[in-house]
N, C-alpha and C positions, 0 to 999 in steps of 0.2 A: 549319319556321318558327323563327326565332331567339327565344330567351327572355331576358327581362331578368335582370340579376344582382341577387340579394338581398344587402342589407348590413345587418348587425346590430351595434350598438354598445352594450355594457353597461358601466356604471361602478359600481365597488364601493369603498366607503370602509372600509378595514381598519385595525385598531389597530396591527398589527406593522409593522416597518420593511421596506423592500425586501430588505435583506440577510437578514433572518430568514425572509421568505416565499419567496425565490428557490429554495432547495433543494426546497421542496415543490411550488410552482406549476410550476417548470420540469421537474419529474420527470413528463414526459408519459406514460410507461408507467403509472405509478400513477394519474395524473389521468384518463386514458382509462378505466381500470378502474373508478375511483370514480364516473365519470359515465355508466357503462353502455355504453361502446363495446365491441363484440364483439372477440374475439381476432383477431390478424392473422397472416398467414404470408407468407414471401417467395416470389416466383415467379421462377424462373430465377436467374442469377448477377447479383450487384451490378455496376453500372457505376461509373465514376469519380465522377460527381456526381449519381447518381440510383439509386433502387431501385424494383423492381416489387413491389407488395404486393397482398394479396387478403384480403377478409373476406366473411362471409355474414351477412345480416340479414334476418329474416322470409322465409327461403328464397331471397332474391335475391343472386346472386354480384356482388360489386363489386370491380373491379381498378383500380389506378391506378399512376402513376409519381410517386414522391415525391422532390422536390428536397431537398437538405440543409437542415436547420433553420438559420436565421440568428439570431444573438443578440449582444447586448452585455450582459454580466453586470454588475450585477443589474437592468438597466433594461428590457430588452425581448427578445422572441423571436418568431419567426414561421416559417411554412412554407407552401409551395405544393404542391398535389396536383392532377395532371391525370389524369382518369379515362378509361379505355378501355371499361369495362363498368359499367352501373348507371345510376341516374337523375340523377346529377350529372356535369357536364362538367368543372368546375374548382372547387376550394375553396382559399381563402386564410385564414390565421389570423394575427392579430397581438395579442400581449399586451404591455402597457406598464405598468411599475411606477414611479410617481413619488412620491418622499418628500414628505410634507406636514407642516406644523407644526401640531400640535394645540394647542388652548388649554389642555387638561388632559391630563396623562399623557405628554407628550413627543411623539415622532415617530410618524406613521402612514403609510399608503400609499394613494394613489389608484390603483386598478387599473382599467385600461381594457382590455376584451377585445372584439376585433372579429372578425367572420366575414363573408367574402364568398363567396357560393355561386351558381354559374351552373348552371341546370338543363340536363340533356341531352335531356329529353323531357317529355311532359306529366305523367308520374308524378312526375318531379322537381319540376315546377312546383307540384304539389299537396303533395308530401311535405316540401319544405324549410321552408315556413312553420310546419308542425306540428312536425316533428322538431327543427329548429334553433330556430325562433322561439319555441316554447312549451316543449317537453320539455327541450331542452338548456339553455335559459335557466334553468329552475328547478333542474336538476341542477347547473349551474355555480355558481349562487348558494349552494346548500347546501354544495357542496364547498369553495368559497372561504371560507365561514364556518368550516367545520371546520378548514381549514388555518390560518386566522388564530388559532384557539384553540391549535392545536399549536405554532405559531410563538411565541405568547406564553409558552408553557411551555418554550420552547427545545427542542422535540422535533421531530426530523426523521423519526420513525418513527410511523406511525399504528397505534393499537391496532385489532386486527381486530374486526369485529362477531362476536357470539357465534355467529351462524349460519354464519360462514365458518371457524371454528376446527374442525379435524377431528383429534381424538385417535384413535389406534388403540384397539381394545378393551383396556381396562385401562391405557391409556397415561398418563392423568392421575394415577392412583394410583401408577403406577410412577415418574413424574416426582417426586412428593412423597417417595416412599420413598428414591429415589436421592439427592434433594436433601438429605434428612436425613442420609444416610450421608456425603455430601460435606462437610456442615458439621461432622460429627464427626471427619473425617480431616484435621484441622489446617487447614481452609480457613476464611476469614473468614465467619462466618454472615451478616453483612450483605451481602457480595458474592454469596454463594450465593443469598440471598433475591432479590436484584436479577436474577440470571440466571434463576432459576425464574420470576419474574414476567414477564420478557421472553419466555421460551419459551411461557408459558401464554397470554399476551395479545397478543403481537406478530403482525402480519399476515405473510403468506407472503413478501412482498418483503423485509421486515426479517430474516426467519429463514433465507432461502435462502442468505444470504452474511453470516454474523455475523463482524464484524471486531473482534477483542478491543481494539485500541487506540481504536477508535471508541466502544466501550462504556466504556472507561476515561475518555475525555474527557467523555462524557455523565454518568457516575456520579461524576466527580471523584475517581477512585481511581488509584493508581500503575499504570502500564502493565504492568510486569512481573507484578504481582499478578494482574491480570485475565487476562493471557496464560496464566499458570500455572493459574489457576482453570479456564480452558477446556481445558487439557491434562488436568487431573484429572477434569473433567466428561466428557471423552472416554473416559478409562480406565474410569469406572464405568458408562458406557453412556447418558449423557444426550445427548452430542453426538457427531458424526462430523466428522473433519477433511477438508479438501479443499484442493488446490493449484490456484490460479487462474493461468493463463497470461495475461500482460499484454502486449498489442501496444504497441510504442514509439510508434506513431502515435495510434491511437484509445484505447488503454489498456483495450480490451475483450478478451475471450478466453474460451476454454472452461475448464472445471474438470476436474481429474483427482483420483481417489480416493487415489492413492499416488504417491510419488516415482518408483517403478519404471515408471510410465506416461509419464514425461516423456522427451522427446527434445530434443537441442540445436537441431535445425532445426524451426521452427514456422511454419505458414502461417496468416495472418489473412485470412479470407474477405472480411470487410467492407472492408479496405484493399487486398486482393489483393497482399499483399507477404509475403515470407519474412524471418524474422529469427532470430538466434541467441539462444536463451533463456539467461539468466544468473540466478543466485540473488539477485543484489543488486537488480535492477531489473525483472525480468520474471516472477518467480514469487512469489506472495503466498499465505500460509496463511490460510484462513478456515474457518468451522465452520457446521454446520447441525444441526438436531435429529435424533437417532437415529430411524430409521423405526419402532422399537418403541414410541415415545412419541407422536410427532405427525407426521402426513403434511403435507408442504409441497409444494404444487403451484404452481409459478411459470409463469404463462402470459404470452404476449407480446401487449400491447395497443398498443404503439408501438415501433418499432425505432430511432427517433432521439430528439431532444430534448436540451437542454443538459445535463441532469443525468446523461446516459449518459457524458459526458466532462467531469467537473467541473473538470479541469485546464485546459480551454479557456476563456479569458476572453471572446474574441470570435470569431465565425465569420461571414463575409460572402461571398456568391456574386456575383461581378462578371462581367458580360457582356464579350465581347472589346472591347478598346480603350475601356474605360470607367473612370470614376473615382468614388470615394465617400469622404466624410469621416464619421468617427465620433468621438464623445467617449468616452473610457474612463477608469475609475478603477482604479488598480492598487496593489498592495502592493509594498514594497521587495523586490528580488530580481531574478533573471534570467528572461528570457522568450525565445521565439523565434517568428518569423513564417514560415509556410511555405505552399506550395501544392503540389498533387499533381504538376503537370507542370513545375515549375521546380526545378532541381537545388539541393540544399543548403537553407539557411534563413538568415534574417536574425537575428543575435543582438541582443538588446536588454537593457539593464540599467536598472532603475528606481531613481532616487536623488532626493534633494531638489534637487540642482543640475542635474538633467536638463532637456532641451528640452521645452517644453509644446506645441510645434507641430512635427510631423515628417511628412515625405512618404516613403512606402515604395512601391517600384515593382517589379512582377514583370516580368522580361524574359527573353528567350530565352537570354541569357548566364548567367543564374542569379543568386542572391543574393550580395551583398557579404559578405566574410568579416570585415569590421570590426564591432565591437560599438558600437551606438548607445546613447547615454545619454538616457533620457527621464524626464519627471516623473511623479508619482503621478496627477495629473490632466492628461491629455494629449489634444490634438486630433490624430488620426491620419488622414492623407490617403492612401488606398489607390488605386493605379493598376494596372490590368491592361493592359499593352501587348502581351499575347499574342494570337494570332489565334483562340484558343478561350477559353471561359469558365473562370474560375479560382475555386476555393474558398479564400479567405484564412483561415488559422487562426492565431490568436494564443494561445499557451499558455505556462503556467508550465513551466519545465524541471525543477524540483526534484521528487523523488519524493514521493508523497503521505505526509504525516506520519502518517496513520492506517494505513499498510500495515505488516503484520508480514511482512517479506520472508523468503524462504527462507534467505538468507544470515544473517540475524539469528536466526531460529528454530533453525536447526541448530547454532548456537553457544551454545544454552541447555542447561544440564546436565539439567534436568528433562525436556526433550524427548528427549534422547539416552537417558535412563534409562527413560522410559515407552514410547518408540517406537523401540526399538533396531532393529527390522526395517524401518523407513522408510529405504530406500536406493535408489539409482539402479539400473537394470538393468545387469548385468555388461557392461563395455566402454564404457558411456556416460560422457562427460566433459562437465561443465558448469561454466562460470566462476562463482566465488563472489564475485568482487570482492576488496576489500582486507580481510585479516584479520591479526591479530597471532598468530603461531604460537610456542608455548612448548615447550621440551624441558627435562626435569629428569633428574637421576640422583643416586643416593646415592654419597657419597665413601667409599671403602674398604669397600664392602659385602662384598667377598670376605673381608676380615680379620674383619668382624663375624660371619660364619657360623662362622669357625674359632675365634673367641675365646669365643662364648657358646653355640655349638651350633646345629644346623640348625633345630630346632623353635622355639627361643626367637627366633632371628634372623628366621625366617620370619614369626612373629607380629608382630615389631616392624616389619618391612617392610610387612606388610598394614596395620598401624596408620598407617604413614606415608602409604600410599595414601589412607586415610580422611581424614587431615588435608589432603592436597593437594586431594582432591575437594571437601571442604567449603570451603576457601579459594577455590578456583577458582569454585565455584558462587556464593559470596557476592559475588564481583566480576563476576557476569554472564558467566562463561566456561563452557566445557564441556570435560570430559576426553574426549579422542578415543579413546585406547588406552593400555595399559601394555605396555612392552617390557622384560621382565626386571624390573629395579629402576627402570626409567626410565618417564617419563610424557610423552605428547604432549597438549597442550591448545590450544584456540583461543579468542580473544577478539575482540570487535568494536572495543574501545578499548585502545590500548597502555598507558595509565596503569592500567587495571584489571588487566592482566596483571602489571605490575611491582608493584603494590600486593599482589596475591595472593601473589606469590613472596616478597616481603619478610616478610609476615605468616607464611607457612608456614615459612620458614627460622627465624624467631624462635621459633615454637612448637616446632619439632623440636629446636632447639638447647637449649631450656629446658623439658624434659618434666617431668611430675609426679615426685615423689620415687619412687625405686626403678626408674625407667626410664632406659635408656641414651640419652644425647643422640645425635642424628644430624646429620650435616652434608650439606646439600643443594647440589648444583651446578645452575645454571640458565642458559639462554640463550634469547633471543627476538629475532624479526625481524618487521617489518611489511611486507606487500606483497600482490600479487595471488596468488590460489590457485585451483586447480581441484578440484572435487568429483568423487570416484569412489567405487566400492564395492569394498572389500577385506574378505575374510573375512565376507561378508554384512552388513557395517556401513558406514555412511557414513564416508568417509575423505577426506584431502586430499593433493595432491601438487603439485610444481612447485618452481621455484628458491627461492621463499620458504621452503618447508618444508625443503629441503636446507640452506639457509644457517642457519636457526634451529638445526638439528641440529648443525651445525659449531660454532656459538657456544657451545652447552652444553659442548662439548669444551674450550673455552678457559677455562671457569670453574674456579676452584681450590677452591671450596667456601665456602658462606656469602656468596657474592657472586652477582650476576646480570650476565651479559655481554649488552649490548644493542647493536644496530646503530645507525648514524646515523639511519635512518628512525624508529626508536623514540625516540632521544634528541631528535630535532627536533620531536616532537609537543609542542604547547604545554602540554597537561595533564601530560605527563611532566616537563617542565622545572619546572612549578609544584610538582609533588610532590617533586622533588629539592630544591627551594629551601625548601619549607615543612614538610617532615617533622619533627615535634617531636624525634625521636631523633637527627636529623642524619644526612645521607648524604653520602658522597664518591663522585663520579663521575670516574673517572680514565680519561683518553683514552690509547689505544695503537693502533698499527698492526701488522698481521700478515697474511701470505698465508694463504689457507684452501685445504685440499686439495679438488680438483675444480673450482676456479674460476679456472683458467688463470693461476695465480701472481699474481693481482691482489692489490694491497695494500688491505686493508679497514680503514677507520677505525672502531674499536669503542670502547665505554665499559664499564668495570668498575664496577658500582654495588655499594657495600657500606656498612654502617653504620660511622660513624667519629665522631670528636670534632669535625670541622670540617664546614662546609657544602659544597655542591657546588663542585668545582674544575673548571678548564678545561685 
């Protein structure tokens, strides 16, 4: 006999705004755990627009097919689940967050949470009113109140209940002892205290994937300081590092304990695609507590939900040959709209002058290659003209601001000093993206050894390495290797590389009394690089590296020869124009060995009495 569908509608008046509440409420994995839902597991392989999942409650196995969550950030989200085993036939959930004007204290949120449940049998007819209508309602109300308090404190991480925190035997005392040592080792005591408090009280979700730049934003501390704090905490045994592989579609992925476990070819099971890993966009460094301090057990309570993919602004599942309109609020920047079965994607750019009403159509021919300009508040009309259902995904294209990418991390001097053995497996090659590569060499070093003797000259050369390493590190670069009297270094920003070299040349040319001045030659180029392992250390190769080495050979000493790619960087031009000591950038053209007699336009940067020349 058919059973009637139950419908529950609960309204919650919350003090925080929808934007503050969204990261907490839409994190359905955490929400399900906090409201007592058992852990779930996948059954079989994922399909394009659905997943088969299973859980067990009170000894009863329950299996269902879960459609993709649908949402419009930060206003609403929902999901449909169709059950093949258990007392429920179908379950639908819809959460709606609406900003309301409070008479006192500014904006709040009216949260409407709705559940539709259709029984599969008589057991379901009895269980739904009790489990959902009474038990879930109470748990939801308590959890939403907790989230409201967290949002008011601008906290997106819940503190674990004392009963949930599991330190290893002696782990808490070890944490305090190592934290004190860390504070003594030139680390900011305030930041150390914040890290210790986070490890001591954070829940397992927050600690399983500690992102240093996310902590820096929450603590309002410099990003590099917090990143280096995590490096030092790893060296003393408080944290362990891990490398997260990021799928270009869903941006989820597995974690690896070391770079030597990475391969260029990666398969994402959720999206069922293969992609080429690169250090700039698909490998992120995160941390978790060392097992000798605290056990972190992360279980799965929900495999979907908006907060799994925070870069996706809206996700909508449309039936074949159907249409839907959604209102969205966007920030300035670039976005793309895609579906799994339509080639390419539609490029979008948000600006003040963009269209506030736009129609976007998925067709068998694929998406248009044109970029459409839309407004921050836009009505988007989606149309699926395909013969199969399509999941429309609107996402930001920029890389997450809170990601410490492998490209950036491996170009940090402290990382290379503390984790020298972090390298790719022999023979593996992975793109790093764009780097500025620097080569230096001492001018007339052979004569130096002859004039002052081997021992004295060797000491002076070692001292010059110390100066270079210090200046490179101060400008957020990393010394990759020394080659005789020469140095190779990498930087993420060209201006930092130029600034480091100018300062190093100035210090070496004007040493303390009694020390012989040294003249340093330098050349640098900006472009794409490949990461490899040479002599058991992370190294780089490619035409960018080769060209930078050639440019050092064009330096006459006391100058820096830079390529057009470096000179064209806006920060470099600003540095050349505003340097208080005055710099002259002189243009010249020359062929370079190994580059097919091509004429290269180069710039010789040196201190002079006049400003930048052309």
